[in-house]
C-alpha distance (Angstrom), angle and dihedral (degrees) to the residues before:
residue distance angle dihedral
M1 . . .
G2 3.75 . .
S3 3.70 123.7 .
S4 3.76 121.5 -114.7
I5 3.77 138.3 -147.1
S6 3.81 122.5 -154.8
S7 3.81 118.4 -146.9
R8 3.83 138.5 167.9
L9 3.84 114.7 -116.3
E10 3.79 116.6 -178.9
G11 3.81 92.7 -27.0
E12 3.89 94.4 -51.6
A13 3.77 123.1 107.6
A14 3.81 112.1 -117.5
T15 3.79 131.3 -172.3
I16 3.72 119.8 -155.7
E17 3.73 116.2 -163.2
F18 3.79 120.5 -147.4
M19 3.82 127.1 -162.7
E20 3.80 119.5 -160.2
I21 3.93 116.4 -124.1
Q22 3.77 123.1 -158.5
F23 3.80 121.8 -153.4
T24 3.84 137.4 166.2
T25 3.75 119.4 -111.6
Q26 3.76 129.3 -152.0
I27 3.84 120.2 -167.2
F28 3.69 122.1 -163.2
K29 3.84 133.8 161.7
E30 3.86 126.8 -117.8
G31 3.77 106.1 -172.3
R32 3.77 106.4 -52.8
T33 3.78 93.9 -20.8
F34 3.86 125.9 93.0
V35 3.80 114.7 -142.0
A36 3.85 119.7 -159.4
H37 3.85 116.4 -161.7
T38 3.82 134.5 -178.0
P39 3.74 108.8 -153.7
E40 3.82 93.3 -165.3
L41 3.82 92.6 62.2
D42 3.89 96.4 22.7
V43 3.88 90.2 -129.4
S44 3.75 123.9 143.4
S45 3.72 137.5 -177.3
C46 3.81 136.4 168.4
G47 3.74 145.4 -144.2
G48 3.77 145.1 169.3
T49 3.83 92.4 -98.6
K50 3.82 134.3 30.2
E51 3.86 90.2 -109.1
K52 3.80 92.0 48.6
A53 3.89 91.0 49.9
L54 3.79 92.0 49.5
D55 3.83 92.9 47.6
N56 3.84 90.6 48.6
L57 3.88 89.1 47.6
K58 3.84 90.4 55.2
K59 3.74 90.2 50.5
A60 3.74 92.5 47.5
V61 3.85 93.1 49.7
S62 3.84 88.8 48.4
L63 3.83 90.1 52.7
F64 3.76 93.2 43.6
L65 3.82 92.7 52.0
G66 3.77 92.9 42.2
E67 3.78 91.6 54.3
A68 3.70 91.1 45.6
E69 3.77 90.1 53.7
K70 3.81 91.5 51.9
L71 3.87 90.0 49.6
G72 3.80 91.0 50.2
T73 3.96 93.2 -118.3
L74 3.74 102.1 104.6
D75 3.71 96.8 100.0
Q76 3.80 90.4 50.0
I77 3.85 93.5 49.2
L78 3.80 91.6 48.3
E79 3.81 93.8 46.9
E80 3.86 93.7 47.5
A81 3.93 86.8 47.5
G82 3.81 89.1 55.2
Y83 3.83 97.9 -113.4
L84 3.76 122.0 158.6
K85 3.81 129.1 -168.1
R86 3.86 110.1 -119.6
R87 3.86 127.3 165.1
G88 3.82 94.5 -22.8
K89 3.79 93.0 -47.6
L90 3.81 131.7 101.1
E91 3.82 104.7 -131.9
G92 3.77 119.7 -162.6
P93 3.79 128.1 -155.5
R94 3.75 114.1 -65.5
F95 3.80 115.5 -123.7
V96 3.78 114.3 -126.5
S97 3.71 93.8 -166.7
T98 3.79 142.9 -3.6
R99 3.74 118.8 -168.0
R100 3.78 139.5 155.8
V101 3.86 112.2 -115.5
S102 3.82 132.2 179.1
I103 3.77 132.9 -152.6
P104 3.74 129.5 -172.1
L105 3.80 118.1 -101.8
P106 3.77 127.8 -151.0
Q107 3.77 107.3 -99.2
P108 3.85 98.1 -115.2
L109 3.86 89.3 54.8
A110 3.82 92.2 46.2
D111 3.88 91.0 51.1
A112 3.89 92.8 49.5
K113 3.91 90.4 54.9
A114 3.89 93.4 49.1
């Protein structure tokens, strides 16, 4: 069951329903900046600390999903990302494993990236 907030809009009582969404975050460092990413929604943000990057990511996800709702594409985005509604929450796919892997690159490609 979602929580609700009541507010007054132009003299009329209005109730806005909110549903909680869960997502995985990965935080990495690029130079002096921390980057937070949610792979389920493919949204990223950054900050000067891990905490600020995470806070900015939460805001970015909220803005992204809010705009998707306005455009009428929210349900499609959530479905494509593997989300299901359960007990008032949107639950994304659960990662079984996350690991860093490496593969050899042909030498000309490796030289171009250096």
